[in-house]
DRENPA-3360 file (N, C-alpha, C; in nm, 2 decimals, always signed):
BEGIN
1 = MGARWKTI = -0.08/-2.10/+0.00/-0.21/-2.12/+0.08/-0.26/-2.26/+0.07 ~ -0.24/-2.32/-0.04/-0.29/-2.46/-0.06/-0.22/-2.56/+0.04 ~ -0.09/-2.54/+0.06/-0.02/-2.63/+0.15/-0.07/-2.61/+0.30 ~ -0.10/-2.48/+0.33/-0.15/-2.45/+0.47/-0.29/-2.51/+0.48 ~ -0.37/-2.50/+0.38/-0.51/-2.55/+0.39/-0.51/-2.70/+0.42 ~ -0.42/-2.77/+0.37/-0.41/-2.91/+0.40/-0.38/-2.94/+0.54 ~ -0.31/-2.85/+0.61/-0.27/-2.88/+0.75/-0.36/-2.82/+0.86 ~ -0.45/-2.74/+0.82/-0.54/-2.68/+0.93/-0.65/-2.78/+0.96;
9 = TPEEKKSY = -0.70/-2.77/+1.08/-0.81/-2.86/+1.13/-0.94/-2.82/+1.07 ~ -1.03/-2.92/+1.07/-1.17/-2.89/+1.02/-1.24/-2.78/+1.10 ~ -1.21/-2.76/+1.22/-1.27/-2.65/+1.30/-1.22/-2.52/+1.24 ~ -1.09/-2.51/+1.21/-1.03/-2.39/+1.15/-1.09/-2.36/+1.01 ~ -1.11/-2.47/+0.93/-1.16/-2.45/+0.80/-1.31/-2.41/+0.80 ~ -1.38/-2.44/+0.91/-1.52/-2.40/+0.91/-1.54/-2.25/+0.90 ~ -1.47/-2.17/+0.96/-1.49/-2.03/+0.95/-1.46/-1.98/+0.81 ~ -1.36/-2.03/+0.74/-1.34/-1.99/+0.61/-1.45/-2.04/+0.51;
17 = KEKYQVDQ = -1.50/-2.16/+0.53/-1.61/-2.21/+0.45/-1.74/-2.13/+0.47 ~ -1.76/-2.09/+0.60/-1.88/-2.01/+0.62/-1.87/-1.87/+0.56 ~ -1.75/-1.81/+0.56/-1.73/-1.68/+0.49/-1.75/-1.70/+0.34 ~ -1.70/-1.81/+0.29/-1.71/-1.83/+0.14/-1.86/-1.84/+0.11 ~ -1.94/-1.91/+0.19/-2.08/-1.92/+0.16/-2.15/-1.79/+0.16 ~ -2.12/-1.70/+0.25/-2.18/-1.57/+0.26/-2.14/-1.49/+0.14 ~ -2.01/-1.49/+0.10/-1.96/-1.42/-0.01/-2.03/-1.47/-0.14 ~ -2.04/-1.60/-0.15/-2.10/-1.66/-0.27/-2.25/-1.62/-0.28;
25 = EACLQITS = -2.32/-1.62/-0.18/-2.46/-1.57/-0.18/-2.47/-1.43/-0.22 ~ -2.38/-1.34/-0.17/-2.38/-1.20/-0.21/-2.35/-1.19/-0.35 ~ -2.26/-1.27/-0.40/-2.22/-1.26/-0.54/-2.34/-1.30/-0.63 ~ -2.41/-1.40/-0.59/-2.53/-1.44/-0.67/-2.64/-1.34/-0.67 ~ -2.65/-1.26/-0.56/-2.75/-1.16/-0.55/-2.72/-1.04/-0.65 ~ -2.59/-1.02/-0.68/-2.54/-0.91/-0.76/-2.52/-0.94/-0.90 ~ -2.46/-1.06/-0.93/-2.42/-1.10/-1.06/-2.49/-1.23/-1.11 ~ -2.45/-1.27/-1.23/-2.50/-1.40/-1.28/-2.42/-1.51/-1.22;
33 = KEKCKIMS = -2.48/-1.63/-1.23/-2.42/-1.75/-1.17/-2.28/-1.78/-1.24 ~ -2.27/-1.76/-1.37/-2.15/-1.78/-1.44/-2.04/-1.70/-1.39 ~ -2.06/-1.57/-1.36/-1.96/-1.49/-1.31/-1.91/-1.53/-1.17 ~ -2.00/-1.57/-1.09/-1.97/-1.62/-0.95/-1.88/-1.74/-0.96 ~ -1.91/-1.83/-1.05/-1.83/-1.95/-1.07/-1.69/-1.92/-1.10 ~ -1.67/-1.82/-1.19/-1.54/-1.78/-1.23/-1.46/-1.72/-1.11 ~ -1.53/-1.65/-1.03/-1.47/-1.58/-0.92/-1.43/-1.67/-0.80 ~ -1.49/-1.79/-0.79/-1.46/-1.88/-0.68/-1.35/-1.97/-0.71;
% end
């Protein structure tokens, strides 16, 4: 996955980054910040 990440366009990365932000916020709502850092 790391090799592919380096080759995709910023537009393609945007959707992944947006999903990450949503998931991160949900994680913070449920668990402690330390646990969310481990999961990301």
